[in-house]
VEXBA-546085 format. One line per 2 residues: number of its first residue (from 0); their letters; for each residue z, y, x of C-alpha. Coordinates in Angstrom, 1 decimal, padded with zeros to 4 digits. Example, Ala and Ser with C-alpha at 12.3 -4.5 7.8 and 13.67 -1.06 7.14 Angstrom:
<torses>
0	as	007.8:-004.5:012.3 | 007.1:-001.1:013.7
</torses>
This chain:
<torses>
0	mn	000.0:000.0:000.0 | -001.1:003.3:001.6
2	ae	000.8:006.6:001.4 | -001.5:008.0:-001.4
4	sa	-000.8:005.0:-003.6 | 002.9:005.2:-003.0
6	as	003.0:008.9:-003.8 | 001.0:008.3:-007.0
8	al	003.4:005.5:-008.0 | 006.4:007.6:-007.3
10	gv	004.9:010.4:-009.3 | 004.2:008.2:-012.3
12	lf	007.9:006.9:-012.0 | 009.2:010.5:-012.1
14	va	007.1:011.4:-015.1 | 008.2:008.2:-016.9
16	vg	011.9:009.0:-016.2 | 011.4:012.6:-017.4
18	fa	009.8:011.4:-020.7 | 012.6:008.9:-021.1
20	ml	015.2:011.6:-020.7 | 013.3:013.8:-023.1
22	fv	013.2:011.2:-025.9 | 016.6:009.5:-025.2
24	pg	019.0:012.4:-024.6 | 021.9:010.1:-023.8
26	la	020.0:008.8:-020.7 | 020.1:012.3:-019.2
28	gl	023.8:012.4:-019.5 | 024.2:009.6:-016.9
30	fd	023.0:011.8:-014.1 | 024.5:015.0:-012.7
32	an	021.8:017.4:-013.8 | 022.3:020.1:-011.3
34	el	022.1:018.2:-008.0 | 020.0:015.2:-009.1
36	fl	017.4:017.4:-011.0 | 017.0:019.8:-008.0
38	tl	016.8:016.9:-005.5 | 014.1:015.0:-007.6
40	vg	012.0:018.1:-008.1 | 012.2:019.0:-004.4
42	lg	011.2:015.4:-003.5 | 008.4:015.6:-005.9
44	fa	007.1:018.8:-004.5 | 007.4:017.5:-000.9
46	lq	005.5:014.3:-001.7 | 002.8:016.2:-003.5
48	tv	002.4:018.6:-000.6 | 002.2:015.8:001.9
50	rv	-000.5:014.1:-000.3 | -002.6:017.2:-000.7
52	vn	-002.4:018.1:003.0 | -003.3:014.6:004.0
54	gr	-006.2:014.5:001.5 | -007.6:017.8:002.8
56	rt	-007.2:016.7:006.4 | -009.2:013.5:005.9
58	ap	-011.9:015.0:003.6 | -015.2:015.8:005.2
60	ye	-015.9:019.5:005.7 | -018.5:020.9:003.3
62	qa	-020.0:024.3:003.7 | -021.8:026.0:000.8
64	dt	-025.5:026.5:001.2 | -026.5:030.1:000.6
66	ad	-029.9:031.3:-000.4 | -032.0:033.1:002.2
68	pe	-031.2:036.7:002.6 | -033.6:039.1:000.9
70	ia	-036.7:039.6:002.8 | -037.9:043.2:003.2
72	qe	-041.1:043.8:001.3 | -043.9:046.0:002.6
74	ls	-044.2:048.8:000.0 | -046.9:051.3:000.0
76	tp	-045.9:055.0:000.5 | -046.9:057.2:-002.4
78	gd	-050.2:058.8:-001.5 | -051.5:056.0:000.8
80	ef	-054.2:055.1:-001.6 | -055.4:058.7:-001.7
82	dd	-055.3:059.0:002.0 | -057.5:055.9:002.3
84	ll	-059.9:057.4:-000.2 | -060.0:060.7:001.7
86	ee	-060.6:058.9:005.0 | -063.5:057.0:003.4
88	aa	-064.9:060.1:001.8 | -064.6:062.1:005.1
90	av	-066.4:059.5:007.2 | -069.8:060.1:008.6
92	ry	-071.4:057.7:006.2 | -069.8:058.9:003.0
94	sa	-070.4:058.2:-000.6 | -070.8:061.1:-003.0
96	hq	-068.8:058.9:-005.4 | -065.8:058.9:-003.1
98	rd	-066.0:062.6:-002.5 | -066.2:063.2:-006.2
100	av	-063.1:060.9:-006.7 | -061.2:062.9:-004.1
102	re	-062.3:066.2:-005.7 | -061.3:065.1:-009.2
104	rl	-057.9:063.8:-008.1 | -057.1:067.0:-006.3
106	ra	-058.4:069.1:-009.1 | -056.2:067.3:-011.6
108	aa	-053.1:067.5:-009.4 | -053.7:071.2:-008.7
110	vt	-054.2:072.1:-012.4 | -051.0:070.1:-013.4
112	ti	-049.0:071.7:-010.6 | -050.2:075.3:-011.4
114	vr	-049.3:074.7:-015.1 | -045.9:073.4:-014.2
116	te	-044.9:075.9:-011.6 | -046.5:079.0:-013.0
118	gl	-046.2:078.4:-016.7 | -049.9:078.9:-017.4
120	sr	-052.1:077.1:-019.8 | -054.5:074.4:-018.5
122	eq	-057.4:076.8:-019.1 | -055.7:079.6:-017.2
124	at	-054.8:077.2:-014.3 | -058.4:075.9:-014.2
126	qr	-059.7:079.5:-014.0 | -057.3:080.4:-011.1
128	le	-058.5:077.2:-009.4 | -062.2:078.1:-009.8
130	dg	-061.8:081.7:-008.6 | -059.5:080.7:-005.7
132	sw	-056.6:083.0:-006.8 | -054.2:080.0:-007.0
134	td	-053.4:080.1:-003.2 | -053.5:082.3:-000.1
136	dp	-055.0:079.5:002.0 | -058.8:080.2:002.2
138	ya	-059.6:076.6:003.0 | -057.6:075.2:000.1
140	aa	-059.3:077.7:-002.2 | -062.7:076.9:-000.7
142	ff	-062.3:073.2:-001.6 | -062.6:074.1:-005.2
144	tg	-064.8:077.3:-005.0 | -067.2:076.1:-002.3
146	ei	-067.0:079.2:-000.2 | -064.5:080.8:002.2
148	gd	-063.2:084.0:000.8 | -060.9:086.3:002.7
150	as	-060.5:084.3:005.9 | -059.4:085.9:009.2
152	lv	-061.5:085.6:012.4 | -059.1:083.0:013.7
154	qr	-059.4:080.9:010.5 | -063.2:081.2:010.7
156	vs	-063.2:080.0:014.3 | -061.7:076.7:013.1
158	lf	-064.8:076.1:011.1 | -066.5:075.0:014.3
160	dr	-064.0:072.1:014.7 | -066.3:069.1:014.9
162	sr	-063.5:066.5:015.1 | -063.4:066.5:011.3
164	sq	-065.9:067.3:008.6 | -065.6:070.4:006.5
166	fe	-064.9:068.3:003.5 | -062.0:066.6:005.2
168	rw	-060.5:069.9:006.5 | -060.8:071.6:003.2
170	si	-059.5:068.7:001.2 | -056.5:068.3:003.5
172	ha	-055.7:072.0:003.1 | -056.0:071.7:-000.6
174	aq	-053.8:068.7:-000.8 | -051.1:070.3:001.4
176	ei	-051.2:073.5:-000.6 | -050.8:071.5:-003.8
178	ad	-047.8:069.7:-002.3 | -046.3:072.9:-001.1
180	ls	-046.8:074.5:-004.5 | -045.2:071.5:-006.2
182	eg	-042.2:071.7:-004.0 | -041.8:075.3:-004.7
184	en	-042.6:076.7:-001.3 | -045.3:079.0:-002.6
186	a	-044.0:079.7:-006.1
</torses>
């Protein structure tokens, strides 16, 4: 008989004696309740503690399996799609369709931003866009008007920059001006 079986048998014996004393009150009077009760309860706790500790000591160690940590996802930055479209439209071999798409997206963004920041109607915002009065940047205005208005000599010299096309330069200025106006820098 091993220790676990002996402890279990002793536990069953204590429970049986306890129930017997509960149902036959005269049986409990045979024992001195103070010392005997405390001794039996203490022995019961000690035996139970030894049994649990021994069971834990001999049980195999099990570690919980956790799920893989969350893997960072590559998310696009707002505006990446437009940047790609602008890059394609500004390339040497360009498509009129791509340039028209860039122009329409910037026009819609500009009108919406002017309406929101200046409190104008869509018609008034479109008129300001078409006459170039929506911004002080001559290149941003030229993107929608098609001509450079009041540009300084220094600004006109940058027209000879051959690293980027005129469409690319003007569209970048327009996009930056729309972003600045939206953030309230020019309002």
